[in-house]
N, C-alpha and C positions, 0 to 999 in steps of 0.2 A: 424641607425646608424651615428654619426653629420657627415656631408665635412668632416670637418678636417681628423675625425679621418679613413674612409670611404677611402681618400687618402692615406694616410700611411700605412697602412692594403692594398692596394693595391703596391705600393713603393715596400713589402718586399717580397711578389709574384713574379711583376714583377719587376726587380733593375736592375733601367737605368744602364747604361754605364759610366762611370766616369772613367776623362780625369787625367795623368797624363805626368807628360815633367820633363826633367832635364835638366839644359846646362851650362857647363864649358869650362871656358878656364885660358890659364897664359902663362903665357908675360916673358919673362928678354928683360935686356935690352942687345943691341947689334945694335955696327955701331955705336951707338950715338941715337936711337931711339927702343922700343920696337917691340918685335919682339915674334910672336905668334908661343907658343913653347908648349900647347897642346891644343886640341879642342873634348868634347864631347856630343854629342843634342843626345835626349833620348827621342823619345812622342811627346807632343804636344810642351817644352821651343825650342825654338831656340839660336844662338847667331848668330850678322854679327858685321865682322872685316871688320869697315871701315877707310878708310885712313888719316891720318892728328890725329892718335893715338884717335882713336872713337871704341869700340863696342857697339852692341844696341841687347837690350834681345829682346823679343817676345815669346809672347803665340798665339799658330797658332788655336787655342780651341777656344778666340774668349771671353775666357770669366771662372769666374769661380763658381762652386754653389758645394751642397752639395756634401762630398765624394771627390772632385776633390785636383790633388796637381801639388803643382810647386815649383822648387826650381833653383834655378840661383847659381853659385859659381864663382868666380874671382880670377884670385893670380897672384899680379906681381913686377915681381921680382925687386932688388934694386934699383935705378937712375928712373925707371919708370916712367910717368909723364903720366895717361890719365881719356881720358870720359868714360863712361860709363852712358847709359840713356836705356827706352827701347824703342818698335816703336809707339805707339800708347797707352789709360788709357789703367787701369786695372780696368774690372767689375767684380764685384762682385754681384750675380742675386740671388733672390730669392731662397730657401733652405726648400724643405721636409721632409731630409736623412741626415740632421748635418753639419758640418760646410766644407767650403774648409779651406785649408791648404797651403800656401804657404812662405819661406824663402828664405831671402838673404843674401849670406855668401863670405866676402869681405875681400880681404887683401895686406894687401900694404908692400913693405918691407923697405929696409934702402936708402936712399934719396930720395922717389918714395912722388910720388902727385896723390890721385883724385878723381874726381868731380865723386857724385855717384845724378845722376838729371831725375831718372825716371821719366817720362810724371804722372798725375794724380789717382787715383783710384776714379772711380767712386763707390757707393753703393746703391744698388735698396734697393725698397722696404722691408725686410722681409729675408736679405742676412744675412748669416752668415759665417765665415771667419776670423783665425787664420794665422795673417804674424809676421814670427822674422826678424828683419835686423841686422846682427851683422857685425863692421869693425872694422881688426884688424890691430895695424898699429905696424910700428917700429916703434924704439926710435926719429929715427926723421923724419920720415916718417906726412905727411899731410893729408887732406880731406876736400872738400865740400861737404855737403851735405843735399839736402830735398825732402821732404816728404808733399803731397798736396793731401787732398783730398773733394770731390763731393759729396753729398746726393745727387742721385736723379740727372737730366737732369729739370732742368727749363722751357725749349725751350719747352717740350715735353706735360712740365706737371704732371711732377712726384711730385711725394711725396713722403718722408721715414718715416711714423709712429712704425714703428720694426722692428729689427737691435738691431745683435749680435758681436761688433766687438772688434777683439781682436789688440792690435796689439804697440810690441815691440820690442825695437831698442834701441842700447849700437854702442859707440864709446869707446874702449878700445887702448892705448901704450902705448909700453914695458910691457905689463903683469897689467896697471895700467887701470882699468873705468876712464872714461872724461866726458860719456854723457852718461845717461840712458835715456830712455825714458819707461813707461808702460800706456797704456790709452787702458778702456776697455770701447766704449761706446755702451751703453747696449737702448730699448726701453725708461728704463724708466728719463735716463738721457737728451736721445731726448726732453722729455717734463718735464724738470725741470727748465726753463728757462733762469735765470742768472746761474745759478748755473752747468748749460748744457755749452750750443750751443749760448745761447742767441738768437735764430733767427737766425742764419746763419743758411745757406747751405752748408760752403768754408771751407774747415780751411785748414793753411800749416804748417810747418814748418825750418827752416831752419839752419842747423850747420857746423859753420865755422870751423878747428883746425890750429891753427897756431900758429908756435914765435908770427908773428904779427897781426893775426887776431882782436883786441882789437884799431888798429890802422884806421881796417873799419869802427868805430861806427857813427860817427861825419856823417861822408857823408849816409854812409848808413838809418840813419837817418830823417838826412834832405829828401832821397829817399820816406820815407814813406807819405810823405803828401799826403794823396789819400781821398777824402767823400765819394768812395764805398767800400772800405776794411779797416778794422780798423788793425791797427799792430805796433808793440813795438816791440827793437832790446835794448838788454845789454851783456852785454863784459864784462868777465874777463882773466886774465891769461893766452894765450893760446889760448882761446875761444871768439866767436860771435856767441847769439842764437838769432835767429829774430820766433815771430812767424805774423802769418796772419789769420785777420775772417773776412770773406765777404760772401753777402747774396747771390752768385751764384759762378756758377764755373769761366764766363767771367770774370769778372775783377781780380778777383784772379789768373787765370792764365794773365793778361798783369800785373799784381805786381809782381810779382812771376818770372815774364819775366826778367824784371829793374831792380830786384834783385839782380840776378845769374849773370846777365849782367857785371853790377858792380862787385861781389865783384871777377869773372870769367876776367874784363875787355879782356872777347875777346865774338864773335856770339855766342849762344845755339845753341846746334847738330840743325844741320837741320831737322829734324824728328820733331824739335819743332814744325816747323812752324809758328812762329807767326810774 
């Protein structure tokens, strides 16, 4: 029997333990600042509320592999302004038993604002991950969203040749979709040259949804000049989109931190440790 078939047969006989985590939090505006109303934590998912209106999600299992499930939920009431991030990079490891699944569901009430700034997702060789991110804004709510992906760790000599990654992200406001991305990155696309990532090992997208988002286009483009990172930005009414490609995760992270600090007009959450 081929080695791969033996591994799959053994996994069916002795199934591995899988992690499951769910963390959710709800905030309402009280005395001029967000106040925690509900907090639920189950399994490997945790949520830590910090001062200065920050909440940090973390996965105590240390990463995701086939059959794992991770869910984060956050609800901000009217007038709440908060930053949500993750404690460290999320990792999707090699899977021999199907895909790991992750969902992020974020809701922002009237007059509220959310910065959703998770640290990068690191995909290892033969990882399988299905992720879905939904941001639902009230009619006059705003948000800043960033998502970064790194294919292996160059400093560790890791390469990614086989992959199955589905990433779906949507921002909607007042019931109307404003931004939708559906990415499927697999083994064939990794080898597709310019039609894929064109040799890049790290990429990121930043989306800002606000009435004055287009005003930031000039300053953002001026900050994108970097020999190690290929980047572009575009704007339309009420939305700014920035895309970045880099040969490794470190130059991408540095540039991403610079852009987010510019857009926020404030330092990044301390857990980023830039």
